[in-house]
N, C-alpha and C positions, 0 to 999 in steps of 0.2 A: 894393095889390103888397103881397105880405109884406116886413118891415124889410129881411134878410140877400137879398134879391131886388132890391131899389135900392140895395143897396151895395157888390154885386156889379156890379150893372148901369154906375152914375155912377161905380167905379174905373175900369170896361174903358172907357169913352167918356172921364175924362178923360187916360185913357192913350191915347186913339185923336188927342188934341186935338193929346200930343206928336208925332202921328207924321207921319213926312214923307209931304203929298199925294198921292203916287207911289207909296204904298207899304201894306202893311197891318198891320194887328196879330194875331196869331197868339197861339193861348190852344190850350193842349192840356189834356185834363181823363185822368187816368186812376185806375185802383184797380180793386181783387181783382175778381173777374165776381161781382154782385149788390151790388157796394156804391153804385150808386143815379148814375154819374159819366154814365150817358142821359142818366138823367128832369132829371136838372141842367143839364147841356148843354140840353137844350133848354128850360127854364126860361128859364134863363137869354139865349140868346139870341133869347125869346119878349119877353123885358126888356126889354133894348136894341132892337127894335126898336120897340114900344110905347115906351117913354121917348124915344127917339131924334126921333118926326116929331110926337111929342103930347104937349109943356110943361105939367104939373100949375099949378093955378091957384088961389092962387098957388103959385110953385116951393118947394122944402121947405128951400133955401136956396140963395144966387146963384149962388153959386162950381157945383153943382150944374148950375143950368141955362144958365152960363155951356162947365161943361166939350160941356154934348150940343149947344147950338147950335152950337160952334166943333167938335163930332167932326161934324158931320153938314152944314155949310155948300156942300159941294159934290155931296152927294148930292140926285137928284131928289125931290123930299116923296115919292113914292109909289113909290119901292123902299126895299128891305129895306138897313137897314146893316151886317148880321149874316147870318150863316150856320153853320151845325150842318153839322156832316158826320162821319161815323161808320166807323171802322174796320174797322168789319166787312166793310165792301167790300170789303179787301180782301182777306181770305180769298182759298185757294183754291181752285176747280172742285171737284166731288167726283169727272169726271174725270183731273186732277188729281193728285189722290190715290190715284185706285186703278193710277196708274203708279208708283206709288213702289218700293222694293224690297222693304215689308210694307202693302199696302192696306190689308190691317183695322186695325196699330197704327193707321198714318195717321186710316183712320176713326173711331176708338174714342178717339184725339186729337185731334182738329182742337177747335181752339180752342188751340192752342198754337201759341206765336211761329214755330214751321217747319212748320204748315198753314197759314200768310200769304206774300202776296207784299210781303216788306220790300225789296223792292227798288224794287218800284212805289210802294206808300210814299214812301219815302224823295225818286225823283224829282216826286212830289203838291207835298209843300213844298218840295221845291224853288223849283216851277213857282208857287207862289204869292208867291216872294220878288222875280219882276221886276217892274217898272216896270209900273203899272197903263195908265196910258197913250201912248200912239202919238205920235212925232212928226210933231211937222208939218212935218218937211221928209222923208218917209218915200216913198216913191215912190208906196206906196196908204196911204194913212193909214187908210183904213178894211176895209180888209181889216187892215193891221197892228191894229187895233183890235180887231175881231175875236178877235187871236189871241192877244189878251192875258185873253180868258174860259179859267179851267179846268176839266175836264173831273176828276171822279172818279166810280167804282162807287159803286153803295150796294147792299146785299143783300136779297134775294126771299129768303124765310124761308118762304112756298108751297114754293116751287122750290127752299132749301135751296141757293142758290147767287149770288153774283155778281151784277149788273146793272150794265155797262159803261157808262161815258160817262156816265151816269144823273142826275150831283148834277150842277150848274152851279153855279160859283163863278165872278160877274161881277167886273166893272172896280168894278162900286158899292157893290161886297162889301169893306167895307172891314175887317171884325173877321169872321174864320173861327175860329173856335171845336171844333178835332179832339179828339173824344172816341173810348176806348176803351181797349185794357187793357195797349195795346203803342209809347201815342202818345209815352212817351219811356227807355225803356230802352234801355239798351249795346250790342245789337246794332246797333238804327238808330239810333247816337248820330247819324248826320249829319244828321236828322230834326229829330232830338230837342232838337239845337244851336242852330236856325232858329227855335225856338219861344217870340219873347218871354212868355211865360208857363207854368209848366209847374205843375198844380195838381194833386192829390191827392187821394182822395174814401179815407178812416182810413174800417175797420169791423171789427171783431172777427173772425176765421175765422168761429166756430161760426156767429155771426146770418146771416153771409155764405151755410153753408151753409145753415140754416133757409129761408134767402131762394132761393137756388138750388134746393132739394129744391122745393119750393110750384112755385115755376116752370118746374119743367121739367116738371111734370103740367102743370100748368096750360093750358101752350104746346105739349102734344106733342112737345120733343124726347123723352121717355124716356114708354114704352108704360104704366107703373105703379109705384108707389112703390120699387118695388125699383131697379129701372131705373133713377129720379133719385138714388137715394141714390148709388147706382154711380158713376154720373156726376160726381155733386158730387163726392164720398170720392175715386176715380181720378185725373179730368181737370181740372176749376174748384181744387178745393185746390194741386196738386201748380205752375198754373199760375200760383196765386196767388203760394206762394211763388214761384214764379221771378221773378216784376217785380219785389217786397219785393228778393229779392235781386239786382236788377241795373239800378235803374233807375236815369236821374239824379238828382240832389235836388233836389226840389219846389221852387217859390220860393212855395205855398202848400199848408196842408193844411185841408183841411177835414174834419169831423167830420159821418159820416155817419149820422143815426136812420133811422128810419121814411117822414115825408117830407124830402127834399133839400132840398125849398124852405125849409127852416126849421131848417138842419145851422148848428152854431155855426162857426164862419171861424176859425184859430190862422194864421200867420205860419208 
């Protein structure tokens, strides 16, 4: 296991140890397009879940083992402790973009914060803050427990549209990692202020642009190199600058490298 991934996993599990048993630890990971935030979020989620139920032998140190054990003591051994949710699920549908006053602009700028369902995202984060377990005195404890599952949309890149209620955040998910461009920007501050951690993945704009052009061509977002360069310059770069200018102060800054799993971390 990569040393940085271990450090982040142990840190989050240690924080989870101090989280009330009826609550969740919520982490937002943001960065400009192509900063590596999605890869990092998925990596940390996997590392946390792997560490939570498989203590190393011998453990790296007693404090790490204690943090892990305490954090997962109420979670069934077969259930994951952490779940990763992508902000892409809150993209407005293509049909919704068609209804804009300038549909062409809306489609060209898809990915800008105003092409997302910000209110839906805020409602999701608020739902994560509800108590995890139903009261034993509830009229129907089983039904009430079912209500504690929080649903999120995902994004189908083949269909180029969100898939609603396709991600399930169950009560055993004590740690929720949300990754995306706008996880803690000012316009959606109601959600940003509910996050326990706000992690920013830092990258130079020129380096991000090179990554984006290659990715747009590889994934078919752009038909050719010319369109990929245009999208990077006219859509992704402005979105990145908007995020930098409007985000709440991060609690941790992660310097992006080609492999986010070995990023250098600074507070």
